[in-house]
PQR file of N, CA, C, O and H, with PARSE charges and radii, in Angstrom:
ATOM      1  N   LEU A   1       7.603  -4.839 -13.736 -0.4000 1.5000
ATOM      2  CA  LEU A   1       7.559  -4.962 -12.782 -0.0000 2.0000
ATOM      3  C   LEU A   1       6.336  -4.574 -11.708  0.5500 1.7000
ATOM      4  O   LEU A   1       6.205  -3.390 -11.399 -0.5500 1.4000
ATOM      5  N   PRO A   2       5.595  -5.410 -11.241 -0.5600 1.5000
ATOM      6  CA  PRO A   2       4.182  -4.871 -10.475  0.2800 2.0000
ATOM      7  C   PRO A   2       4.690  -3.887  -9.130  0.5500 1.7000
ATOM      8  O   PRO A   2       5.693  -4.064  -8.439 -0.5500 1.4000
ATOM      9  N   THR A   3       3.625  -2.769  -9.000 -0.4000 1.5000
ATOM     10  CA  THR A   3       3.091  -2.075  -8.503 -0.0000 2.0000
ATOM     11  C   THR A   3       1.280  -1.501  -8.037  0.5500 1.7000
ATOM     12  O   THR A   3       0.328  -0.913  -8.550 -0.5500 1.4000
ATOM     13  H   THR A   3       2.810  -2.625  -9.562  0.4000 1.0000
ATOM     14  N   THR A   4       1.680  -2.161  -6.734 -0.4000 1.5000
ATOM     15  CA  THR A   4       0.645  -1.522  -6.275 -0.0000 2.0000
ATOM     16  C   THR A   4       0.409   0.243  -5.763  0.5500 1.7000
ATOM     17  O   THR A   4       1.179   0.809  -4.988 -0.5500 1.4000
ATOM     18  H   THR A   4       2.454  -2.639  -6.318  0.4000 1.0000
ATOM     19  N   LEU A   5      -0.422   0.689  -6.190 -0.4000 1.5000
ATOM     20  CA  LEU A   5      -0.859   2.156  -5.615 -0.0000 2.0000
ATOM     21  C   LEU A   5      -2.324   2.538  -4.963  0.5500 1.7000
ATOM     22  O   LEU A   5      -3.444   2.615  -5.468 -0.5500 1.4000
ATOM     23  H   LEU A   5      -1.048   0.230  -6.820  0.4000 1.0000
ATOM     24  N   LEU A   6      -1.844   2.739  -3.646 -0.4000 1.5000
ATOM     25  CA  LEU A   6      -3.212   2.566  -2.579 -0.0000 2.0000
ATOM     26  C   LEU A   6      -4.098   4.292  -3.207  0.5500 1.7000
ATOM     27  O   LEU A   6      -3.316   5.214  -3.440 -0.5500 1.4000
ATOM     28  H   LEU A   6      -0.935   2.676  -3.235  0.4000 1.0000
ATOM     29  N   ILE A   7      -5.059   4.465  -3.341 -0.4000 1.5000
ATOM     30  CA  ILE A   7      -6.270   6.067  -4.171 -0.0000 2.0000
ATOM     31  C   ILE A   7      -6.456   5.832  -3.228  0.5500 1.7000
ATOM     32  O   ILE A   7      -6.763   4.725  -2.785 -0.5500 1.4000
ATOM     33  H   ILE A   7      -5.694   3.716  -3.152  0.4000 1.0000
ATOM     34  N   GLY A   8      -6.212   7.583  -2.228 -0.4000 1.5000
ATOM     35  CA  GLY A   8      -7.750   7.995  -1.628 -0.0000 2.0000
ATOM     36  C   GLY A   8      -8.658   8.195  -1.808  0.5500 1.7000
ATOM     37  O   GLY A   8      -8.814   8.149  -3.028 -0.5500 1.4000
ATOM     38  H   GLY A   8      -5.963   8.482  -2.587  0.4000 1.0000
ATOM     39  N   ARG A   9      -9.891   8.531  -1.124 -0.4000 1.5000
ATOM     40  CA  ARG A   9     -11.616   8.792  -1.709 -0.0000 2.0000
ATOM     41  C   ARG A   9     -11.346  10.523  -2.056  0.5500 1.7000
ATOM     42  O   ARG A   9     -12.366  11.192  -2.220 -0.5500 1.4000
ATOM     43  H   ARG A   9      -9.764   8.568  -0.133  0.4000 1.0000
ATOM     44  N   ASP A  10     -10.044  11.204  -2.159 -0.4000 1.5000
ATOM     45  CA  ASP A  10     -10.138  12.036  -3.362 -0.0000 2.0000
ATOM     46  C   ASP A  10      -9.356  12.379  -4.195  0.5500 1.7000
ATOM     47  O   ASP A  10      -8.990  13.446  -4.687 -0.5500 1.4000
ATOM     48  H   ASP A  10      -9.215  10.661  -2.026  0.4000 1.0000
ATOM     49  N   GLY A  11      -8.958  10.538  -4.389 -0.4000 1.5000
ATOM     50  CA  GLY A  11      -8.169  10.673  -6.044 -0.0000 2.0000
ATOM     51  C   GLY A  11      -6.876  10.500  -5.829  0.5500 1.7000
ATOM     52  O   GLY A  11      -6.272   9.842  -6.676 -0.5500 1.4000
ATOM     53  H   GLY A  11      -9.255   9.671  -3.989  0.4000 1.0000
ATOM     54  N   CYS A  12      -6.038  11.092  -4.533 -0.4000 1.5000
ATOM     55  CA  CYS A  12      -4.706  11.086  -4.587 -0.0000 2.0000
ATOM     56  C   CYS A  12      -3.920   9.822  -3.592  0.5500 1.7000
ATOM     57  O   CYS A  12      -4.068   9.291  -2.491 -0.5500 1.4000
ATOM     58  H   CYS A  12      -6.530  11.626  -3.845  0.4000 1.0000
ATOM     59  N   LEU A  13      -3.268   9.773  -4.441 -0.4000 1.5000
ATOM     60  CA  LEU A  13      -2.348   8.841  -3.988 -0.0000 2.0000
ATOM     61  C   LEU A  13      -1.736   8.785  -2.309  0.5500 1.7000
ATOM     62  O   LEU A  13      -0.714   9.471  -2.299 -0.5500 1.4000
ATOM     63  H   LEU A  13      -3.147  10.204  -5.335  0.4000 1.0000
ATOM     64  N   ILE A  14      -1.992   8.247  -0.995 -0.4000 1.5000
ATOM     65  CA  ILE A  14      -1.514   7.801   0.179 -0.0000 2.0000
ATOM     66  C   ILE A  14      -0.758   6.621   0.118  0.5500 1.7000
ATOM     67  O   ILE A  14       0.188   6.679   0.904 -0.5500 1.4000
ATOM     68  H   ILE A  14      -2.822   7.689  -1.003  0.4000 1.0000
ATOM     69  N   GLY A  15      -0.839   5.087  -0.809 -0.4000 1.5000
ATOM     70  CA  GLY A  15       0.606   4.191  -0.249 -0.0000 2.0000
ATOM     71  C   GLY A  15       1.106   3.979  -1.628  0.5500 1.7000
ATOM     72  O   GLY A  15       0.866   4.581  -2.675 -0.5500 1.4000
ATOM     73  H   GLY A  15      -1.607   5.040  -1.447  0.4000 1.0000
ATOM     74  N   ALA A  16       1.873   2.950  -1.352 -0.4000 1.5000
ATOM     75  CA  ALA A  16       2.671   2.775  -3.182 -0.0000 2.0000
ATOM     76  C   ALA A  16       3.162   1.642  -2.501  0.5500 1.7000
ATOM     77  O   ALA A  16       2.985   1.852  -1.301 -0.5500 1.4000
ATOM     78  H   ALA A  16       2.068   2.460  -0.502  0.4000 1.0000
ATOM     79  N   MET A  17       3.894   0.129  -2.748 -0.4000 1.5000
ATOM     80  CA  MET A  17       4.874  -0.738  -2.688 -0.0000 2.0000
ATOM     81  C   MET A  17       4.752  -1.312  -4.409  0.5500 1.7000
ATOM     82  O   MET A  17       3.931  -1.547  -5.296 -0.5500 1.4000
ATOM     83  H   MET A  17       4.038  -0.041  -3.723  0.4000 1.0000
ATOM     84  N   SER A  18       6.209  -1.326  -4.102 -0.4000 1.5000
ATOM     85  CA  SER A  18       7.148  -1.624  -5.878 -0.0000 2.0000
ATOM     86  C   SER A  18       7.368  -3.190  -5.330  0.5500 1.7000
ATOM     87  O   SER A  18       7.537  -3.634  -4.195 -0.5500 1.4000
ATOM     88  H   SER A  18       6.876  -1.135  -3.381  0.4000 1.0000
ATOM     89  N   GLY A  19       7.279  -3.907  -6.811 -0.4000 1.5000
ATOM     90  CA  GLY A  19       7.449  -5.241  -6.563 -0.0000 2.0000
ATOM     91  C   GLY A  19       6.178  -6.081  -6.245  0.5500 1.7000
ATOM     92  O   GLY A  19       5.109  -5.536  -5.971 -0.5500 1.4000
ATOM     93  H   GLY A  19       7.142  -3.546  -7.733  0.4000 1.0000
ATOM     94  N   PRO A  20       6.360  -7.619  -6.299 -0.5600 1.5000
ATOM     95  CA  PRO A  20       5.759  -8.450  -6.190  0.2800 2.0000
ATOM     96  C   PRO A  20       4.391  -8.444  -4.168  0.5500 1.7000
ATOM     97  O   PRO A  20       4.827  -8.974  -3.146 -0.5500 1.4000
ATOM     98  N   ALA A  21       3.667  -8.097  -4.187 -0.4000 1.5000
ATOM     99  CA  ALA A  21       3.124  -7.650  -3.447 -0.0000 2.0000
ATOM    100  C   ALA A  21       2.059  -8.800  -1.765  0.5500 1.7000
ATOM    101  O   ALA A  21       0.870  -9.110  -1.681 -0.5500 1.4000
ATOM    102  H   ALA A  21       3.312  -7.666  -5.017  0.4000 1.0000
ATOM    103  N   LYS A  22       3.052  -9.025  -0.945 -0.4000 1.5000
ATOM    104  CA  LYS A  22       3.222 -10.134  -0.621 -0.0000 2.0000
ATOM    105  C   LYS A  22       2.097  -9.469   0.895  0.5500 1.7000
ATOM    106  O   LYS A  22       2.627  -9.131   1.954 -0.5500 1.4000
ATOM    107  H   LYS A  22       4.018  -8.774  -1.014  0.4000 1.0000
ATOM    108  N   TRP A  23       0.706  -9.407   0.697 -0.4000 1.5000
ATOM    109  CA  TRP A  23      -0.213  -8.973   1.724 -0.0000 2.0000
ATOM    110  C   TRP A  23      -0.134 -10.030   2.634  0.5500 1.7000
ATOM    111  O   TRP A  23      -0.784 -10.986   2.212 -0.5500 1.4000
ATOM    112  H   TRP A  23       0.275  -9.681  -0.163  0.4000 1.0000
ATOM    113  N   ASP A  24       0.481 -10.282   3.881 -0.4000 1.5000
ATOM    114  CA  ASP A  24       0.837 -11.229   4.806 -0.0000 2.0000
ATOM    115  C   ASP A  24       1.668 -11.175   5.923  0.5500 1.7000
ATOM    116  O   ASP A  24       1.557 -11.496   7.107 -0.5500 1.4000
ATOM    117  H   ASP A  24       1.010  -9.505   4.224  0.4000 1.0000
ATOM    118  N   GLY A  25       2.856 -10.493   4.958 -0.4000 1.5000
ATOM    119  CA  GLY A  25       3.670  -9.588   5.031 -0.0000 2.0000
ATOM    120  C   GLY A  25       4.324  -8.112   6.275  0.5500 1.7000
ATOM    121  O   GLY A  25       3.841  -7.150   5.676 -0.5500 1.4000
ATOM    122  H   GLY A  25       2.947 -10.233   3.997  0.4000 1.0000
ATOM    123  N   ALA A  26       4.592  -7.888   6.725 -0.4000 1.5000
ATOM    124  CA  ALA A  26       5.424  -7.389   7.839 -0.0000 2.0000
ATOM    125  C   ALA A  26       4.918  -6.003   6.864  0.5500 1.7000
ATOM    126  O   ALA A  26       3.996  -5.253   7.184 -0.5500 1.4000
ATOM    127  H   ALA A  26       4.984  -8.669   7.212  0.4000 1.0000
ATOM    128  N   ASP A  27       5.715  -5.882   5.680 -0.4000 1.5000
ATOM    129  CA  ASP A  27       6.169  -4.934   4.500 -0.0000 2.0000
ATOM    130  C   ASP A  27       4.580  -4.094   4.754  0.5500 1.7000
ATOM    131  O   ASP A  27       4.383  -2.951   5.166 -0.5500 1.4000
ATOM    132  H   ASP A  27       6.464  -6.492   5.420  0.4000 1.0000
ATOM    133  N   ALA A  28       3.769  -4.966   4.407 -0.4000 1.5000
ATOM    134  CA  ALA A  28       2.434  -4.915   3.571 -0.0000 2.0000
ATOM    135  C   ALA A  28       0.916  -4.460   4.703  0.5500 1.7000
ATOM    136  O   ALA A  28      -0.129  -3.836   4.520 -0.5500 1.4000
ATOM    137  H   ALA A  28       3.929  -5.894   4.072  0.4000 1.0000
ATOM    138  N   LEU A  29       1.726  -5.377   6.195 -0.4000 1.5000
ATOM    139  CA  LEU A  29       0.638  -5.027   7.524 -0.0000 2.0000
ATOM    140  C   LEU A  29       1.219  -3.796   7.948  0.5500 1.7000
ATOM    141  O   LEU A  29       0.805  -3.141   8.905 -0.5500 1.4000
ATOM    142  H   LEU A  29       2.575  -5.884   6.344  0.4000 1.0000
ATOM    143  N   ALA A  30       2.258  -3.469   7.169 -0.4000 1.5000
ATOM    144  CA  ALA A  30       2.798  -1.883   8.221 -0.0000 2.0000
ATOM    145  C   ALA A  30       1.965  -0.737   7.168  0.5500 1.7000
ATOM    146  O   ALA A  30       1.546   0.348   7.572 -0.5500 1.4000
ATOM    147  H   ALA A  30       2.595  -4.001   6.392  0.4000 1.0000
ATOM    148  N   LEU A  31       1.858  -1.137   6.030 -0.4000 1.5000
ATOM    149  CA  LEU A  31       1.524  -0.156   5.269 -0.0000 2.0000
ATOM    150  C   LEU A  31       0.177  -0.404   5.499  0.5500 1.7000
ATOM    151  O   LEU A  31      -0.292   0.462   4.759 -0.5500 1.4000
ATOM    152  H   LEU A  31       2.198  -2.018   5.702  0.4000 1.0000
ATOM    153  N   ILE A  32      -0.613  -0.861   5.902 -0.4000 1.5000
ATOM    154  CA  ILE A  32      -1.685  -0.433   5.779 -0.0000 2.0000
ATOM    155  C   ILE A  32      -2.494  -0.228   7.396  0.5500 1.7000
ATOM    156  O   ILE A  32      -3.655   0.018   7.722 -0.5500 1.4000
ATOM    157  H   ILE A  32      -0.232  -1.564   6.502  0.4000 1.0000
ATOM    158  N   ALA A  33      -1.207  -0.473   8.170 -0.4000 1.5000
ATOM    159  CA  ALA A  33      -1.381   0.277  10.011 -0.0000 2.0000
ATOM    160  C   ALA A  33      -1.272   1.253   9.916  0.5500 1.7000
ATOM    161  O   ALA A  33      -1.758   2.072  10.695 -0.5500 1.4000
ATOM    162  H   ALA A  33      -0.264  -0.672   7.906  0.4000 1.0000
ATOM    163  N   GLY A  34      -0.454   1.571   8.723 -0.4000 1.5000
ATOM    164  CA  GLY A  34      -0.200   3.262   9.122 -0.0000 2.0000
ATOM    165  C   GLY A  34      -1.647   4.314   8.269  0.5500 1.7000
ATOM    166  O   GLY A  34      -2.110   5.332   8.784 -0.5500 1.4000
ATOM    167  H   GLY A  34      -0.060   0.905   8.090  0.4000 1.0000
ATOM    168  N   LEU A  35      -2.214   3.603   6.633 -0.4000 1.5000
ATOM    169  CA  LEU A  35      -3.307   3.685   6.521 -0.0000 2.0000
ATOM    170  C   LEU A  35      -3.880   3.667   7.544  0.5500 1.7000
ATOM    171  O   LEU A  35      -4.383   4.766   7.312 -0.5500 1.4000
ATOM    172  H   LEU A  35      -1.837   2.777   6.214  0.4000 1.0000
ATOM    173  N   GLU A  36      -4.346   3.378   8.653 -0.4000 1.5000
ATOM    174  CA  GLU A  36      -5.581   3.296   9.016 -0.0000 2.0000
ATOM    175  C   GLU A  36      -6.075   4.342   9.991  0.5500 1.7000
ATOM    176  O   GLU A  36      -7.254   4.609  10.226 -0.5500 1.4000
ATOM    177  H   GLU A  36      -3.936   2.485   8.841  0.4000 1.0000
ATOM    178  N   ARG A  37      -4.833   4.979  10.606 -0.4000 1.5000
ATOM    179  CA  ARG A  37      -4.875   6.297  11.425 -0.0000 2.0000
ATOM    180  C   ARG A  37      -5.501   7.805  10.602  0.5500 1.7000
ATOM    181  O   ARG A  37      -5.549   8.869  11.219 -0.5500 1.4000
ATOM    182  H   ARG A  37      -3.876   4.763  10.416  0.4000 1.0000
TER
END
């Protein structure tokens, strides 16, 4: 099962998505928008 992990500058996990990532989909965009804050 594909998993995407987003790691912060400090090396800690800041986000994750299980399954195939559709980066232009609503879930991925919401994840990215939340991390920008």
